[in-house]
CHARMM-style PDB file with segment names, atoms N, HN, CA, C and O in Angstrom:
ATOM      1  N   MET     1    -214.273  43.343-134.791  1.00  0.00      PROA
ATOM      2  CA  MET     1    -214.137  44.877-134.094  1.00  0.00      PROA
ATOM      3  C   MET     1    -212.592  44.623-134.376  1.00  0.00      PROA
ATOM      4  O   MET     1    -212.352  43.439-134.140  1.00  0.00      PROA
ATOM      5  N   PRO     2    -211.635  45.204-134.731  1.00  0.00      PROA
ATOM      6  CA  PRO     2    -210.261  45.740-135.089  1.00  0.00      PROA
ATOM      7  C   PRO     2    -209.427  45.679-133.558  1.00  0.00      PROA
ATOM      8  O   PRO     2    -209.856  46.196-132.526  1.00  0.00      PROA
ATOM      9  N   GLU     3    -208.459  45.107-133.656  1.00  0.00      PROA
ATOM     10  HN  GLU     3    -208.111  44.687-134.494  1.00  0.00      PROA
ATOM     11  CA  GLU     3    -207.866  46.213-132.303  1.00  0.00      PROA
ATOM     12  C   GLU     3    -207.391  47.279-132.210  1.00  0.00      PROA
ATOM     13  O   GLU     3    -206.771  47.915-133.063  1.00  0.00      PROA
ATOM     14  N   PHE     4    -207.788  47.694-130.602  1.00  0.00      PROA
ATOM     15  HN  PHE     4    -208.292  47.178-129.910  1.00  0.00      PROA
ATOM     16  CA  PHE     4    -207.272  49.485-130.638  1.00  0.00      PROA
ATOM     17  C   PHE     4    -206.121  49.515-130.792  1.00  0.00      PROA
ATOM     18  O   PHE     4    -205.458  48.693-130.159  1.00  0.00      PROA
ATOM     19  N   ASP     5    -205.371  50.549-131.763  1.00  0.00      PROA
ATOM     20  HN  ASP     5    -205.909  51.216-132.277  1.00  0.00      PROA
ATOM     21  CA  ASP     5    -204.377  51.162-132.643  1.00  0.00      PROA
ATOM     22  C   ASP     5    -204.206  52.563-131.456  1.00  0.00      PROA
ATOM     23  O   ASP     5    -204.872  53.587-131.611  1.00  0.00      PROA
ATOM     24  N   TRP     6    -203.591  52.457-130.731  1.00  0.00      PROA
ATOM     25  HN  TRP     6    -203.050  51.625-130.604  1.00  0.00      PROA
ATOM     26  CA  TRP     6    -203.400  53.693-129.901  1.00  0.00      PROA
ATOM     27  C   TRP     6    -202.692  54.838-130.545  1.00  0.00      PROA
ATOM     28  O   TRP     6    -202.555  55.929-129.993  1.00  0.00      PROA
ATOM     29  N   ARG     7    -202.202  54.513-131.859  1.00  0.00      PROA
ATOM     30  HN  ARG     7    -202.313  53.627-132.308  1.00  0.00      PROA
ATOM     31  CA  ARG     7    -201.205  55.152-133.000  1.00  0.00      PROA
ATOM     32  C   ARG     7    -202.056  56.185-133.985  1.00  0.00      PROA
ATOM     33  O   ARG     7    -201.675  57.162-134.629  1.00  0.00      PROA
ATOM     34  N   LEU     8    -203.357  55.573-133.839  1.00  0.00      PROA
ATOM     35  HN  LEU     8    -203.667  54.779-133.316  1.00  0.00      PROA
ATOM     36  CA  LEU     8    -204.245  55.830-135.112  1.00  0.00      PROA
ATOM     37  C   LEU     8    -205.189  57.625-134.104  1.00  0.00      PROA
ATOM     38  O   LEU     8    -205.825  57.573-133.051  1.00  0.00      PROA
ATOM     39  N   PRO     9    -204.937  58.756-134.852  1.00  0.00      PROA
ATOM     40  CA  PRO     9    -205.955  59.590-134.502  1.00  0.00      PROA
ATOM     41  C   PRO     9    -207.434  59.348-133.925  1.00  0.00      PROA
ATOM     42  O   PRO     9    -207.904  59.756-132.863  1.00  0.00      PROA
ATOM     43  N   GLU    10    -207.986  58.633-134.843  1.00  0.00      PROA
ATOM     44  HN  GLU    10    -207.604  58.301-135.706  1.00  0.00      PROA
ATOM     45  CA  GLU    10    -209.302  58.201-134.537  1.00  0.00      PROA
ATOM     46  C   GLU    10    -209.863  57.480-133.261  1.00  0.00      PROA
ATOM     47  O   GLU    10    -211.007  57.519-132.809  1.00  0.00      PROA
ATOM     48  N   SER    11    -208.676  56.763-132.764  1.00  0.00      PROA
ATOM     49  HN  SER    11    -207.747  56.731-133.131  1.00  0.00      PROA
ATOM     50  CA  SER    11    -208.664  55.940-131.613  1.00  0.00      PROA
ATOM     51  C   SER    11    -209.060  56.970-130.417  1.00  0.00      PROA
ATOM     52  O   SER    11    -209.677  56.405-129.514  1.00  0.00      PROA
ATOM     53  N   TYR    12    -208.853  58.260-130.233  1.00  0.00      PROA
ATOM     54  HN  TYR    12    -208.351  58.719-130.967  1.00  0.00      PROA
ATOM     55  CA  TYR    12    -209.096  59.153-129.258  1.00  0.00      PROA
ATOM     56  C   TYR    12    -210.353  60.322-129.387  1.00  0.00      PROA
ATOM     57  O   TYR    12    -210.478  61.311-128.665  1.00  0.00      PROA
ATOM     58  N   ASN    13    -211.142  59.958-130.395  1.00  0.00      PROA
ATOM     59  HN  ASN    13    -211.041  59.155-130.982  1.00  0.00      PROA
ATOM     60  CA  ASN    13    -212.380  60.335-130.213  1.00  0.00      PROA
ATOM     61  C   ASN    13    -212.763  60.943-128.971  1.00  0.00      PROA
ATOM     62  O   ASN    13    -212.896  62.104-128.582  1.00  0.00      PROA
ATOM     63  N   GLY    14    -212.939  59.479-128.325  1.00  0.00      PROA
ATOM     64  HN  GLY    14    -212.831  58.536-128.641  1.00  0.00      PROA
ATOM     65  CA  GLY    14    -213.666  59.883-127.055  1.00  0.00      PROA
ATOM     66  C   GLY    14    -213.024  60.617-125.608  1.00  0.00      PROA
ATOM     67  O   GLY    14    -213.521  60.850-124.507  1.00  0.00      PROA
ATOM     68  N   LEU    15    -211.987  60.794-126.067  1.00  0.00      PROA
ATOM     69  HN  LEU    15    -211.583  60.604-126.962  1.00  0.00      PROA
ATOM     70  CA  LEU    15    -211.189  61.083-125.145  1.00  0.00      PROA
ATOM     71  C   LEU    15    -211.289  62.638-124.899  1.00  0.00      PROA
ATOM     72  O   LEU    15    -210.430  63.095-124.146  1.00  0.00      PROA
ATOM     73  N   GLN    16    -212.129  63.438-125.377  1.00  0.00      PROA
ATOM     74  HN  GLN    16    -212.827  63.067-125.989  1.00  0.00      PROA
ATOM     75  CA  GLN    16    -212.554  64.714-125.614  1.00  0.00      PROA
ATOM     76  C   GLN    16    -213.140  64.878-124.037  1.00  0.00      PROA
ATOM     77  O   GLN    16    -212.702  65.794-123.341  1.00  0.00      PROA
ATOM     78  N   GLU    17    -214.010  64.075-123.586  1.00  0.00      PROA
ATOM     79  HN  GLU    17    -214.366  63.330-124.151  1.00  0.00      PROA
ATOM     80  CA  GLU    17    -214.591  64.002-122.493  1.00  0.00      PROA
ATOM     81  C   GLU    17    -214.415  62.993-121.349  1.00  0.00      PROA
ATOM     82  O   GLU    17    -215.177  62.548-120.491  1.00  0.00      PROA
ATOM     83  N   ALA    18    -212.936  62.773-121.704  1.00  0.00      PROA
ATOM     84  HN  ALA    18    -212.317  63.135-122.401  1.00  0.00      PROA
ATOM     85  CA  ALA    18    -212.393  61.675-120.567  1.00  0.00      PROA
ATOM     86  C   ALA    18    -212.595  62.113-119.160  1.00  0.00      PROA
ATOM     87  O   ALA    18    -213.511  62.915-118.976  1.00  0.00      PROA
ATOM     88  N   GLU    19    -211.780  61.659-117.968  1.00  0.00      PROA
ATOM     89  HN  GLU    19    -211.036  61.008-118.118  1.00  0.00      PROA
ATOM     90  CA  GLU    19    -211.850  61.890-116.640  1.00  0.00      PROA
ATOM     91  C   GLU    19    -210.166  61.865-116.512  1.00  0.00      PROA
ATOM     92  O   GLU    19    -209.619  61.158-117.358  1.00  0.00      PROA
ATOM     93  N   THR    20    -209.474  62.404-115.762  1.00  0.00      PROA
ATOM     94  HN  THR    20    -209.919  62.979-115.075  1.00  0.00      PROA
ATOM     95  CA  THR    20    -208.317  62.540-115.622  1.00  0.00      PROA
ATOM     96  C   THR    20    -207.823  60.935-115.269  1.00  0.00      PROA
ATOM     97  O   THR    20    -206.816  60.501-115.829  1.00  0.00      PROA
ATOM     98  N   THR    21    -208.495  60.190-114.431  1.00  0.00      PROA
ATOM     99  HN  THR    21    -209.313  60.542-113.977  1.00  0.00      PROA
ATOM    100  CA  THR    21    -208.183  58.516-114.308  1.00  0.00      PROA
ATOM    101  C   THR    21    -208.316  57.517-115.783  1.00  0.00      PROA
ATOM    102  O   THR    21    -208.018  56.336-115.961  1.00  0.00      PROA
ATOM    103  N   ASP    22    -208.825  58.428-116.608  1.00  0.00      PROA
ATOM    104  HN  ASP    22    -209.067  59.388-116.464  1.00  0.00      PROA
ATOM    105  CA  ASP    22    -209.140  57.474-118.143  1.00  0.00      PROA
ATOM    106  C   ASP    22    -207.765  58.080-118.756  1.00  0.00      PROA
ATOM    107  O   ASP    22    -206.885  57.298-119.114  1.00  0.00      PROA
ATOM    108  N   ILE    23    -207.616  59.276-118.855  1.00  0.00      PROA
ATOM    109  HN  ILE    23    -208.331  59.912-118.564  1.00  0.00      PROA
ATOM    110  CA  ILE    23    -206.004  59.873-119.750  1.00  0.00      PROA
ATOM    111  C   ILE    23    -205.043  59.104-118.902  1.00  0.00      PROA
ATOM    112  O   ILE    23    -204.256  58.470-119.604  1.00  0.00      PROA
ATOM    113  N   ALA    24    -204.811  58.921-117.332  1.00  0.00      PROA
ATOM    114  HN  ALA    24    -205.451  59.436-116.761  1.00  0.00      PROA
ATOM    115  CA  ALA    24    -203.780  58.389-116.500  1.00  0.00      PROA
ATOM    116  C   ALA    24    -203.883  57.018-116.959  1.00  0.00      PROA
ATOM    117  O   ALA    24    -202.912  56.261-116.937  1.00  0.00      PROA
ATOM    118  N   TRP    25    -204.875  56.722-117.319  1.00  0.00      PROA
ATOM    119  HN  TRP    25    -205.663  57.337-117.337  1.00  0.00      PROA
ATOM    120  CA  TRP    25    -205.188  54.730-117.647  1.00  0.00      PROA
ATOM    121  C   TRP    25    -204.496  54.560-118.971  1.00  0.00      PROA
ATOM    122  O   TRP    25    -203.922  53.525-119.307  1.00  0.00      PROA
ATOM    123  N   GLU    26    -204.603  55.764-119.773  1.00  0.00      PROA
ATOM    124  HN  GLU    26    -205.069  56.605-119.500  1.00  0.00      PROA
ATOM    125  CA  GLU    26    -204.093  55.501-121.148  1.00  0.00      PROA
ATOM    126  C   GLU    26    -202.798  55.613-121.352  1.00  0.00      PROA
ATOM    127  O   GLU    26    -202.142  55.182-122.300  1.00  0.00      PROA
ATOM    128  N   CYS    27    -202.297  56.474-120.015  1.00  0.00      PROA
ATOM    129  HN  CYS    27    -202.830  56.825-119.244  1.00  0.00      PROA
ATOM    130  CA  CYS    27    -200.563  56.610-120.065  1.00  0.00      PROA
ATOM    131  C   CYS    27    -199.557  55.636-119.762  1.00  0.00      PROA
ATOM    132  O   CYS    27    -198.552  55.234-120.348  1.00  0.00      PROA
ATOM    133  N   LEU    28    -200.261  55.312-118.406  1.00  0.00      PROA
ATOM    134  HN  LEU    28    -201.077  55.639-117.931  1.00  0.00      PROA
ATOM    135  CA  LEU    28    -200.002  53.762-118.028  1.00  0.00      PROA
ATOM    136  C   LEU    28    -199.955  52.664-118.825  1.00  0.00      PROA
ATOM    137  O   LEU    28    -198.959  51.966-119.014  1.00  0.00      PROA
ATOM    138  N   ARG    29    -200.959  52.525-119.256  1.00  0.00      PROA
ATOM    139  HN  ARG    29    -201.768  53.092-119.102  1.00  0.00      PROA
ATOM    140  CA  ARG    29    -200.550  51.097-120.083  1.00  0.00      PROA
ATOM    141  C   ARG    29    -199.680  50.973-121.425  1.00  0.00      PROA
ATOM    142  O   ARG    29    -199.383  49.988-122.101  1.00  0.00      PROA
ATOM    143  N   ARG    30    -199.435  52.097-121.537  1.00  0.00      PROA
ATOM    144  HN  ARG    30    -199.677  52.897-120.988  1.00  0.00      PROA
ATOM    145  CA  ARG    30    -197.779  52.069-122.855  1.00  0.00      PROA
ATOM    146  C   ARG    30    -196.790  52.271-121.940  1.00  0.00      PROA
ATOM    147  O   ARG    30    -195.699  52.590-122.414  1.00  0.00      PROA
ATOM    148  N   ASN    31    -196.857  52.193-121.016  1.00  0.00      PROA
ATOM    149  HN  ASN    31    -197.742  51.934-120.631  1.00  0.00      PROA
ATOM    150  CA  ASN    31    -195.465  52.438-120.593  1.00  0.00      PROA
ATOM    151  C   ASN    31    -194.872  50.652-120.444  1.00  0.00      PROA
ATOM    152  O   ASN    31    -195.440  49.723-119.869  1.00  0.00      PROA
ATOM    153  N   ALA    32    -193.676  50.652-121.122  1.00  0.00      PROA
ATOM    154  HN  ALA    32    -193.215  51.406-121.589  1.00  0.00      PROA
ATOM    155  CA  ALA    32    -193.121  49.416-121.271  1.00  0.00      PROA
ATOM    156  C   ALA    32    -193.079  48.424-119.454  1.00  0.00      PROA
ATOM    157  O   ALA    32    -193.237  47.269-119.058  1.00  0.00      PROA
ATOM    158  N   ASP    33    -192.768  49.780-118.868  1.00  0.00      PROA
ATOM    159  HN  ASP    33    -192.640  50.718-119.189  1.00  0.00      PROA
ATOM    160  CA  ASP    33    -192.207  48.900-117.186  1.00  0.00      PROA
ATOM    161  C   ASP    33    -193.479  48.380-117.070  1.00  0.00      PROA
ATOM    162  O   ASP    33    -193.432  47.151-117.011  1.00  0.00      PROA
ATOM    163  N   TYR    34    -194.560  48.814-117.015  1.00  0.00      PROA
ATOM    164  HN  TYR    34    -194.598  49.812-117.063  1.00  0.00      PROA
ATOM    165  CA  TYR    34    -195.730  48.145-116.327  1.00  0.00      PROA
ATOM    166  C   TYR    34    -195.977  47.588-117.299  1.00  0.00      PROA
ATOM    167  O   TYR    34    -196.558  46.724-116.642  1.00  0.00      PROA
ATOM    168  N   ARG    35    -196.123  47.160-118.541  1.00  0.00      PROA
ATOM    169  HN  ARG    35    -195.651  47.861-119.075  1.00  0.00      PROA
ATOM    170  CA  ARG    35    -196.516  46.130-119.438  1.00  0.00      PROA
ATOM    171  C   ARG    35    -195.566  44.644-119.111  1.00  0.00      PROA
ATOM    172  O   ARG    35    -195.859  43.459-118.950  1.00  0.00      PROA
ATOM    173  N   ARG    36    -194.494  45.316-119.114  1.00  0.00      PROA
ATOM    174  HN  ARG    36    -194.256  46.279-119.244  1.00  0.00      PROA
ATOM    175  CA  ARG    36    -193.750  44.055-118.408  1.00  0.00      PROA
ATOM    176  C   ARG    36    -194.142  43.640-116.891  1.00  0.00      PROA
ATOM    177  O   ARG    36    -194.334  42.444-116.669  1.00  0.00      PROA
ATOM    178  N   ASP    37    -194.244  44.397-116.042  1.00  0.00      PROA
ATOM    179  HN  ASP    37    -194.087  45.368-116.223  1.00  0.00      PROA
ATOM    180  CA  ASP    37    -194.391  44.082-114.719  1.00  0.00      PROA
ATOM    181  C   ASP    37    -195.618  43.299-114.533  1.00  0.00      PROA
ATOM    182  O   ASP    37    -195.603  42.300-113.814  1.00  0.00      PROA
ATOM    183  N   PHE    38    -197.046  43.825-115.345  1.00  0.00      PROA
ATOM    184  HN  PHE    38    -197.058  44.636-115.930  1.00  0.00      PROA
ATOM    185  CA  PHE    38    -198.327  43.064-115.390  1.00  0.00      PROA
ATOM    186  C   PHE    38    -198.021  41.767-116.036  1.00  0.00      PROA
ATOM    187  O   PHE    38    -198.396  40.829-115.333  1.00  0.00      PROA
ATOM    188  N   GLU    39    -197.485  41.425-117.101  1.00  0.00      PROA
ATOM    189  HN  GLU    39    -197.181  42.187-117.672  1.00  0.00      PROA
ATOM    190  CA  GLU    39    -197.345  40.542-117.722  1.00  0.00      PROA
ATOM    191  C   GLU    39    -196.593  39.560-116.833  1.00  0.00      PROA
ATOM    192  O   GLU    39    -197.212  38.496-116.844  1.00  0.00      PROA
ATOM    193  N   ALA    40    -195.832  39.511-116.295  1.00  0.00      PROA
ATOM    194  HN  ALA    40    -195.330  40.376-116.286  1.00  0.00      PROA
ATOM    195  CA  ALA    40    -194.807  38.736-115.222  1.00  0.00      PROA
ATOM    196  C   ALA    40    -195.445  38.312-113.870  1.00  0.00      PROA
ATOM    197  O   ALA    40    -195.266  37.322-113.160  1.00  0.00      PROA
ATOM    198  N   MET    41    -196.365  39.553-113.741  1.00  0.00      PROA
ATOM    199  HN  MET    41    -196.511  40.357-114.318  1.00  0.00      PROA
ATOM    200  CA  MET    41    -197.288  39.531-112.290  1.00  0.00      PROA
ATOM    201  C   MET    41    -198.536  38.327-112.436  1.00  0.00      PROA
ATOM    202  O   MET    41    -198.764  37.435-111.620  1.00  0.00      PROA
ATOM    203  N   ILE    42    -199.104  38.534-113.448  1.00  0.00      PROA
ATOM    204  HN  ILE    42    -198.918  39.259-114.111  1.00  0.00      PROA
ATOM    205  CA  ILE    42    -200.184  37.591-114.395  1.00  0.00      PROA
ATOM    206  C   ILE    42    -199.717  35.999-114.375  1.00  0.00      PROA
ATOM    207  O   ILE    42    -200.111  35.030-113.725  1.00  0.00      PROA
ATOM    208  N   ALA    43    -198.777  36.164-115.306  1.00  0.00      PROA
ATOM    209  HN  ALA    43    -198.458  36.951-115.834  1.00  0.00      PROA
ATOM    210  CA  ALA    43    -198.055  34.746-116.022  1.00  0.00      PROA
ATOM    211  C   ALA    43    -197.676  33.952-114.141  1.00  0.00      PROA
ATOM    212  O   ALA    43    -197.552  32.728-114.199  1.00  0.00      PROA
ATOM    213  N   SER    44    -197.553  34.414-113.029  1.00  0.00      PROA
ATOM    214  HN  SER    44    -197.654  35.408-112.983  1.00  0.00      PROA
ATOM    215  CA  SER    44    -197.020  33.824-112.021  1.00  0.00      PROA
ATOM    216  C   SER    44    -198.251  33.583-111.046  1.00  0.00      PROA
ATOM    217  O   SER    44    -198.069  33.106-109.925  1.00  0.00      PROA
ATOM    218  N   ARG    45    -199.404  33.901-111.475  1.00  0.00      PROA
ATOM    219  HN  ARG    45    -199.551  34.289-112.386  1.00  0.00      PROA
ATOM    220  CA  ARG    45    -200.641  33.760-110.786  1.00  0.00      PROA
ATOM    221  C   ARG    45    -201.302  32.971-111.567  1.00  0.00      PROA
ATOM    222  O   ARG    45    -201.470  33.255-112.753  1.00  0.00      PROA
ATOM    223  N   PRO    46    -201.962  31.421-110.797  1.00  0.00      PROA
ATOM    224  CA  PRO    46    -202.877  30.743-111.557  1.00  0.00      PROA
ATOM    225  C   PRO    46    -203.961  31.314-111.772  1.00  0.00      PROA
ATOM    226  O   PRO    46    -204.488  31.067-112.857  1.00  0.00      PROA
ATOM    227  N   ASP    47    -204.675  32.278-110.813  1.00  0.00      PROA
ATOM    228  HN  ASP    47    -204.247  32.478-109.931  1.00  0.00      PROA
ATOM    229  CA  ASP    47    -205.731  32.903-110.782  1.00  0.00      PROA
ATOM    230  C   ASP    47    -206.054  33.878-110.974  1.00  0.00      PROA
ATOM    231  O   ASP    47    -207.202  34.185-110.654  1.00  0.00      PROA
ATOM    232  N   GLY    48    -205.061  34.969-111.681  1.00  0.00      PROA
ATOM    233  HN  GLY    48    -204.128  34.720-111.940  1.00  0.00      PROA
ATOM    234  CA  GLY    48    -205.217  35.606-112.852  1.00  0.00      PROA
ATOM    235  C   GLY    48    -205.317  36.998-111.909  1.00  0.00      PROA
ATOM    236  O   GLY    48    -205.354  38.120-112.414  1.00  0.00      PROA
ATOM    237  N   GLU    49    -205.349  36.786-110.686  1.00  0.00      PROA
ATOM    238  HN  GLU    49    -205.318  35.875-110.276  1.00  0.00      PROA
ATOM    239  CA  GLU    49    -205.834  38.085-109.581  1.00  0.00      PROA
ATOM    240  C   GLU    49    -204.777  39.187-109.678  1.00  0.00      PROA
ATOM    241  O   GLU    49    -203.619  38.795-109.823  1.00  0.00      PROA
ATOM    242  N   VAL    50    -204.978  40.391-109.625  1.00  0.00      PROA
ATOM    243  HN  VAL    50    -205.919  40.709-109.507  1.00  0.00      PROA
ATOM    244  CA  VAL    50    -203.690  41.496-109.823  1.00  0.00      PROA
ATOM    245  C   VAL    50    -203.590  41.838-108.272  1.00  0.00      PROA
ATOM    246  O   VAL    50    -204.466  42.278-107.527  1.00  0.00      PROA
ATOM    247  N   THR    51    -202.233  41.499-107.998  1.00  0.00      PROA
ATOM    248  HN  THR    51    -201.522  41.142-108.604  1.00  0.00      PROA
ATOM    249  CA  THR    51    -202.075  41.282-106.583  1.00  0.00      PROA
ATOM    250  C   THR    51    -201.703  42.705-105.585  1.00  0.00      PROA
ATOM    251  O   THR    51    -201.268  43.701-106.162  1.00  0.00      PROA
ATOM    252  N   ALA    52    -201.906  42.726-104.050  1.00  0.00      PROA
ATOM    253  HN  ALA    52    -202.260  41.916-103.581  1.00  0.00      PROA
ATOM    254  CA  ALA    52    -201.809  44.276-103.853  1.00  0.00      PROA
ATOM    255  C   ALA    52    -200.700  44.613-104.031  1.00  0.00      PROA
ATOM    256  O   ALA    52    -200.563  45.637-104.700  1.00  0.00      PROA
ATOM    257  N   GLU    53    -199.661  44.033-103.608  1.00  0.00      PROA
ATOM    258  HN  GLU    53    -199.772  43.201-103.065  1.00  0.00      PROA
ATOM    259  CA  GLU    53    -198.233  44.569-104.020  1.00  0.00      PROA
ATOM    260  C   GLU    53    -197.874  44.939-105.468  1.00  0.00      PROA
ATOM    261  O   GLU    53    -196.842  45.608-105.498  1.00  0.00      PROA
ATOM    262  N   PHE    54    -198.373  44.725-106.594  1.00  0.00      PROA
ATOM    263  HN  PHE    54    -199.212  44.181-106.570  1.00  0.00      PROA
ATOM    264  CA  PHE    54    -198.592  45.152-107.729  1.00  0.00      PROA
ATOM    265  C   PHE    54    -199.132  46.520-108.306  1.00  0.00      PROA
ATOM    266  O   PHE    54    -198.845  47.233-109.268  1.00  0.00      PROA
ATOM    267  N   ARG    55    -200.211  46.563-107.089  1.00  0.00      PROA
ATOM    268  HN  ARG    55    -200.445  45.984-106.308  1.00  0.00      PROA
ATOM    269  CA  ARG    55    -201.138  47.811-107.081  1.00  0.00      PROA
ATOM    270  C   ARG    55    -200.366  49.028-106.672  1.00  0.00      PROA
ATOM    271  O   ARG    55    -200.228  50.090-107.280  1.00  0.00      PROA
ATOM    272  N   ARG    56    -199.658  48.459-104.938  1.00  0.00      PROA
ATOM    273  HN  ARG    56    -199.770  47.597-104.444  1.00  0.00      PROA
ATOM    274  CA  ARG    56    -199.008  49.262-104.683  1.00  0.00      PROA
ATOM    275  C   ARG    56    -197.773  49.857-105.027  1.00  0.00      PROA
ATOM    276  O   ARG    56    -197.433  50.999-104.719  1.00  0.00      PROA
ATOM    277  N   SER    57    -196.915  48.788-105.876  1.00  0.00      PROA
ATOM    278  HN  SER    57    -197.191  47.861-106.127  1.00  0.00      PROA
ATOM    279  CA  SER    57    -196.056  49.452-106.694  1.00  0.00      PROA
ATOM    280  C   SER    57    -195.938  50.199-107.830  1.00  0.00      PROA
ATOM    281  O   SER    57    -194.879  50.598-108.313  1.00  0.00      PROA
ATOM    282  N   TRP    58    -197.379  50.439-108.381  1.00  0.00      PROA
ATOM    283  HN  TRP    58    -198.240  50.115-107.989  1.00  0.00      PROA
ATOM    284  CA  TRP    58    -197.634  50.982-109.752  1.00  0.00      PROA
ATOM    285  C   TRP    58    -198.755  52.465-108.886  1.00  0.00      PROA
ATOM    286  O   TRP    58    -199.257  53.359-109.567  1.00  0.00      PROA
ATOM    287  N   GLY    59    -198.878  52.398-107.717  1.00  0.00      PROA
ATOM    288  HN  GLY    59    -198.470  51.672-107.164  1.00  0.00      PROA
ATOM    289  CA  GLY    59    -199.723  53.832-107.152  1.00  0.00      PROA
ATOM    290  C   GLY    59    -201.784  53.363-107.901  1.00  0.00      PROA
ATOM    291  O   GLY    59    -202.766  54.103-107.844  1.00  0.00      PROA
ATOM    292  N   ILE    60    -201.745  52.738-108.158  1.00  0.00      PROA
ATOM    293  HN  ILE    60    -200.947  52.137-108.204  1.00  0.00      PROA
ATOM    294  CA  ILE    60    -202.750  52.446-108.964  1.00  0.00      PROA
ATOM    295  C   ILE    60    -204.117  51.538-108.190  1.00  0.00      PROA
ATOM    296  O   ILE    60    -203.757  50.966-107.162  1.00  0.00      PROA
ATOM    297  N   CYS    61    -205.380  51.375-108.500  1.00  0.00      PROA
ATOM    298  HN  CYS    61    -205.673  51.840-109.336  1.00  0.00      PROA
ATOM    299  CA  CYS    61    -206.139  50.284-107.946  1.00  0.00      PROA
ATOM    300  C   CYS    61    -206.999  50.284-108.910  1.00  0.00      PROA
ATOM    301  O   CYS    61    -207.313  51.264-109.587  1.00  0.00      PROA
ATOM    302  N   PHE    62    -207.519  48.896-109.033  1.00  0.00      PROA
ATOM    303  HN  PHE    62    -207.264  48.100-108.483  1.00  0.00      PROA
ATOM    304  CA  PHE    62    -208.501  48.744-110.417  1.00  0.00      PROA
ATOM    305  C   PHE    62    -209.871  48.482-109.965  1.00  0.00      PROA
ATOM    306  O   PHE    62    -210.265  47.952-108.926  1.00  0.00      PROA
ATOM    307  N   ARG    63    -210.564  49.002-111.041  1.00  0.00      PROA
ATOM    308  HN  ARG    63    -210.244  49.433-111.885  1.00  0.00      PROA
ATOM    309  CA  ARG    63    -212.187  48.829-110.613  1.00  0.00      PROA
ATOM    310  C   ARG    63    -212.773  47.181-110.502  1.00  0.00      PROA
ATOM    311  O   ARG    63    -212.418  46.192-111.144  1.00  0.00      PROA
ATOM    312  N   PRO    64    -213.673  47.305-109.565  1.00  0.00      PROA
ATOM    313  CA  PRO    64    -214.191  46.113-109.696  1.00  0.00      PROA
ATOM    314  C   PRO    64    -214.821  45.462-111.031  1.00  0.00      PROA
ATOM    315  OT1 PRO    64    -215.276  44.318-111.004  1.00  0.00      PROA
TER     316      PRO     64
END
């Protein structure tokens, strides 16, 4: 399966019925600062767990 390419219009076919949180995630994951902070946080955590501090700093909560 090809990697998701956010630049292709076909990649958004499912968003017509998306919830607000789904659209917010699509915006957040494209944010260069978020991606940088996420990569740095994961690299510093041997268990790969997302920290509460990270969630607070970005105002998000992750689904289990």
